[in-house]
N, C-alpha and C positions, 0 to 999 in steps of 0.2 A: 365663240359664241361661249356665255360664261358656264358655269356650272347650275347656279341658279335659275338662268334662262332657258337651258336645258329642261331643267326638272319642270319648268311652267309648261313648258310647249310639252313634252310628255302627258304633261298632268290634263292640258285642253286635251288634245288627241284622246285619252284614255276616257274623258267624261263624252266627249261627242261620240264616240263609237260606243259605247255601255250605253247611254241614254233612252236607246229603245225608239227613238224617231225617227230612226231610219227604215224609210220602207223598202224589203227589196224586190218587190216586182214595179219594173219601169213603164213608165209611157209607154202601150204599143207590145208590152208582153203579153201572153196569153194567160187568162185568167182561171185558176184549177177550178174546176167543174165541182160539185159537189153534192150531196142530200143529207141531210140532218132535221133532227125536230126544231121546232119552235114553237111558238105561240103571236096569236094575232088578238086581240080585245079578249084574253082570258081564255084561250081555246088552244090548244095544243093542234098541231097537224104539221104535216112531213113537206121539209123546203127543199127544192134542186136548183139549183143557180141558174142551170140551161133553160128551164121551165119558165122561170120568171125574164129571162133574156128575148123570151119570144114576143115580150109586149113592149119591149124598149129597153133604155137603158137603166143600168141598176147602180143605187150608191148600195155600196157595201161599205159600210162602217163599222169597226171593233172599235170596242170598246173594254175600259179594266174591269169592271163589275157592278153588276146592276144593283142600285139603291145606293151609291155612294155619291154624296152632293154633287157632283163634277160630272158624273154618270145619266143620273138624272135630272141635271141641269140640259146638258147634251141632247138626252131623249125629248124633255119638253117644248126644245127651240125646234127640233125636227117636228115634235108632232103641230105646233105653233104655223109653221110654214108647209104641211104636208101638201095644201091644194098648189100651190106653187111647182113644186115637184109634180106634181100628177101632172100639171098644165102643160110641164114642160115633157111630157112623157117617163117622166122615171119613175121607177120603185124603189121606195127607201126598204133596206133591211139592217137591223144593228144585229150585231155579231158578239156572243163574250162566251165566257167558259164556263159560264153560271148552267146552274142546271136547267131544265126545261122547267120542274116547279118554279124554280124562283124567275123565269120570264115569264109564265103566265101571270104573275102577280105585276111585275113591271111592265108588261104589256098594255094592263090596262090602268095601272096608275100612273106610271112617268109619262108613257105612252100615247095614254089617252085612247085607248085600242085604234089610232090611225095608220099604224105600220107596223111590219113581223116583227120581233126581235128572234134569234135562233142560238144554238147552242155551238158554240166551233170547239169543236173534240180537238184531239192533238194530230189531225193529219192534217185537218182545214188548218189550225195554228201555223202550223211546217208549211205547206204549200204557200202562206199568203205571208210567211217569213214576219207574224206581229207578233209573236212572242217579247214579254217586256224580257228584258235580258237581266233585271236586276231578280226581279220574280218569275220563269219561265211558266208558270202553272195558271197566270195570265195573260190577258193581252195587251199590247200598247194602243194607243189612241191613233189608228190610220185608219183612214178613209180613202175608198177608193170610187170612180165611178168608173164602170165597165159599161163598154158599149155592146151592142146587141150582137153584132161580132166575136163577140166573149174575151175580145181585148181591152186591155187597160188601158182608158182617155186620159184619167188625170189623178194625182194624188197628193191628198194632206195628209202629212204624218207630223202629231206634235201632241203632247203629253196635255197641255191646256186645251180646252174643249172650246173656249170661244176662237169664233172665226173657221171652226170646221163645218157649220153649216152652211155659213155665208159662201164659202170658199165651194163645197159643192153643189150650191145652188145657182153659183156665177158657171161652172164649169157646165153644167148639162142643160142651161139656159144657152150659153155659145152654142153646145152641139146642137140643139133645135134649129140654132140660127143658119147653121150650115147648108 
C-alpha cells in the first residue's frame, strides 16, 4: 500500500472516530437512570428517567445547543409529531448541556410546550457517552429509544438532525406492533 493510501486511510479512520456520531450504548444495554432538572411548557421541574419509563418507552434525544438552527428545527419536528409518539405510548425527552433557564425558554418556543427538555450534566453525558468529541462541553446528536425495562431498544446517532424524528417514531411504532 502506498504512503498516500495509508495516510488517506488513517485520516478516514481518525475522522470517523472523532465525529461524535458513534453512540456508546448499544441496543440491549441498560440505560443509566438519572434525575435532573428540566422544563415543560416553560415550567421547571425535576425529571427522573425511571419514573418516566413507568409510563412506557422513552425517546431520549440529545441535542447540542438550544436555539441553534438544527436543534430548533429538530425540536419543532418532534413537537409536530408528538401525538404520533403518544399514540405509540412513548414519552419524548430532549437533553442538552444547556442551563435550565435556557431550556425553560426553549421548551416554550421551539418545543411548543409539547414535550420536556432537560439539562444533561457531566454524569449523564458520560453515562450515555454523548460528549461531542470536538467540544466535550456539549453533546452530539444521539437519540435513544429506551424500553420500559430500562434497556436500549434503538439508537440513532448522526449530527445532521434530519431523519432523527422519523427514525425514532418508526422505532417506537415497531415496539408497539410487537
